[in-house]
C-alpha positions in Angstrom: 0.0 0.0 0.0 1.4 3.4 -1.0 0.3 6.7 0.5 -2.6 4.9 2.2 -4.0 3.6 -1.1 -5.1 0.0 -1.2 -4.2 -2.4 -4.0 -7.9 -2.3 -5.2 -7.8 1.5 -5.3 -4.5 1.4 -7.1 -6.0 -1.0 -9.6 -8.8 1.5 -10.3 -6.3 4.3 -10.8 -4.5 2.1 -13.4 -7.8 1.4 -15.2 -8.6 5.1 -15.4 -5.0 5.9 -16.7 -5.1 3.1 -19.3 -8.5 4.1 -20.5 -7.5 7.7 -21.0 -4.3 6.7 -22.8 -6.0 4.2 -25.1 -9.4 5.9 -25.8 -8.6 9.6 -25.2 -11.4 9.9 -22.6 -11.8 9.1 -18.9 -14.0 6.0 -18.3 -17.6 6.1 -17.3 -18.8 4.3 -14.2 -20.0 1.4 -16.3 -16.6 1.1 -18.1 -14.7 1.3 -14.8 -17.0 -1.4 -13.4 -16.5 -3.7 -16.4 -12.7 -3.2 -16.3 -12.5 -3.9 -12.6 -14.8 -6.9 -12.9 -17.2 -5.8 -10.1 -21.0 -6.3 -10.1 -22.2 -2.8 -9.1 -21.5 0.9 -9.7 -21.6 1.4 -6.0 -18.3 -0.5 -5.6 -16.7 1.9 -8.1 -18.3 4.9 -6.3 -16.8 3.8 -3.0 -13.4 3.3 -4.5 -13.5 6.7 -6.3 -14.6 8.5 -3.1 -11.7 7.1 -1.2 -9.3 8.1 -4.0 -10.8 11.5 -4.0 -10.5 12.0 -0.3 -6.9 10.7 -0.5 -6.1 13.3 -3.1 -5.4 10.9 -6.0 -8.3 12.0 -8.3 -10.6 14.9 -8.9 -14.3 14.2 -9.8 -16.7 16.8 -11.2 -20.3 16.2 -12.2 -20.7 14.3 -15.5 -20.0 10.9 -16.9 -16.4 11.5 -18.0 -15.1 14.1 -15.6 -12.4 12.2 -13.7 -8.9 13.7 -13.5 -5.9 12.0 -11.9 -3.8 14.3 -9.7 0.0 14.4 -9.4 -0.3 12.2 -6.3 -2.4 9.7 -8.3 0.2 9.5 -11.0 3.0 9.0 -8.4 0.9 6.3 -6.7 0.8 4.2 -9.9 4.3 5.2 -11.1 3.1 6.5 -14.4 4.0 9.8 -16.3 1.3 12.5 -16.0 -1.1 13.2 -18.9 -2.6 16.5 -20.1 -5.6 16.9 -22.4 -5.0 18.3 -25.9 -8.0 20.6 -26.3 -7.5 21.8 -29.8 -5.8 24.4 -32.0 -5.4 28.1 -31.3 -3.7 30.9 -33.2 -0.5 32.7 -32.8 -1.6 35.4 -35.3 -4.9 37.3 -35.5 -7.5 35.8 -33.1 -9.5 33.0 -34.7 -12.2 30.7 -33.6 -11.0 28.5 -30.7 -11.2 24.9 -31.9 -12.2 22.4 -29.2 -11.5 18.7 -29.9 -11.8 16.0 -27.2 -10.2 12.6 -27.0 -6.5 13.1 -27.0 -4.1 13.1 -24.0 -0.4 13.6 -24.1 2.3 12.3 -21.7 4.2 15.0 -19.9 7.8 14.9 -18.8 8.7 15.3 -15.2 10.0 18.8 -15.8 6.6 20.1 -16.9 4.2 17.9 -14.9 3.7 20.2 -11.9 0.0 21.1 -11.2 -0.9 18.8 -14.1 -4.6 18.7 -13.1 -4.8 22.4 -13.9 -3.1 22.2 -17.3 -4.1 21.6 -20.8 -2.4 21.6 -24.2 -3.1 23.5 -27.4 -1.6 23.3 -30.9 -0.4 26.6 -32.4 -1.3 27.8 -35.8 0.5 31.0 -37.0 3.7 33.0 -36.5 2.9 35.9 -34.2 4.9 34.5 -31.3 8.1 33.4 -33.1 10.4 35.8 -31.2 9.2 34.1 -28.0 10.2 30.7 -29.4 6.6 29.6 -30.2 6.4 28.5 -33.9 3.6 27.4 -36.2 2.8 23.7 -35.4 4.2 23.7 -31.9 2.2 22.5 -29.0 2.0 24.6 -25.8 1.2 23.7 -22.2 -1.2 26.1 -20.5 -1.6 26.4 -16.8 -5.1 27.7 -15.9 -4.8 30.8 -13.7 -6.9 33.7 -12.4 -4.1 36.1 -11.8 -1.4 37.3 -14.2 1.5 39.6 -14.2 2.7 41.9 -17.0 5.0 39.9 -19.3 3.3 36.6 -19.0 2.6 34.7 -22.3 -1.1 33.8 -22.1 -3.9 32.0 -23.9 -6.7 34.5 -24.2 -10.2 34.2 -25.5 -11.9 37.2 -27.1 -15.5 36.2 -27.5 -15.5 32.9 -29.3 -12.0 33.4 -30.6 -8.7 32.4 -29.0 -5.1 33.6 -29.3 -1.7 33.3 -27.7 0.1 36.6 -26.9 2.1 38.3 -24.2 0.0 40.1 -21.6 1.1 43.7 -21.0 -0.2 46.0 -18.2 1.3 49.5 -18.0 0.5 52.8 -16.3 0.3 54.6 -19.7 -1.9 54.2 -22.7 -3.0 51.8 -24.0 -2.6 50.4 -20.4 -3.6 46.8 -20.9 -3.2 44.9 -24.1 -2.0 41.6 -25.8 1.4 42.0 -27.5 2.6 39.7 -30.3 6.2 38.6 -30.5 6.5 39.4 -34.3 6.7 43.0 -35.5 4.4 42.4 -38.5 1.4 42.0 -36.1 -0.3 44.8 -34.1 -1.1 44.8 -30.4 -4.6 43.7 -29.4 -6.4 46.1 -27.0 -8.4 44.6 -24.2 -12.2 44.8 -24.4 -15.0 43.5 -22.2 -14.9 40.3 -24.1 -11.2 39.6 -23.4 -10.7 36.8 -20.9 -7.3 35.4 -19.9 -7.7 31.6 -19.6 -4.2 30.6 -18.7 -0.4 31.1 -18.7 1.8 29.3 -21.3 4.5 27.5 -19.3 6.1 25.3 -21.8 6.4 24.6 -25.6 6.8 21.2 -27.2 9.4 21.3 -30.0 9.3 18.0 -31.8 9.6 15.6 -28.8 11.3 18.0 -26.4 9.6 20.4 -23.9 11.2 23.8 -23.6 10.7 26.5 -21.0 8.9 29.8 -22.0 10.9 33.0 -21.7 
């Protein structure tokens, strides 16, 4: 038993991990029950509740809303996963594309706070001087507070973009700054929402820190 987790609880964690890796989605109660070989959903509910109280999983309302925490990954000795949500632009804001069903393994260097992270693929060249190129994947940490200079994923209405967040005491005060001189700054409006801070970029198969 590791971190107070029983072998049966650990087995369920492994079922959840394998299902996410192979299918791209967390399993439903029925799928967990079938993979564990138990007769009732209540058995799964009891195991999940113990894992939740032990800090190994997070569970939100819904059929496929289970997330394994860092402690959960450590318990089963498997590398963390982050969801690939879709494609966003490093250029002019464009419609934020949401696609479900793909999870990527993270290295130990970028796995902190994994339950609060997601991945996006970049389309465009407005952030090339920050080392973010067309076709790269970025790791975004969801946050509510940001400091000037952070590279962020922002949504403007139904559109999304990656830019550097700038807050100054002179006009235009608050705006999104590209890292390519051929693009213009994007001024904040009532529709601008900062969704997360970009913490790493995937170049080929290597994760790199964001400057």
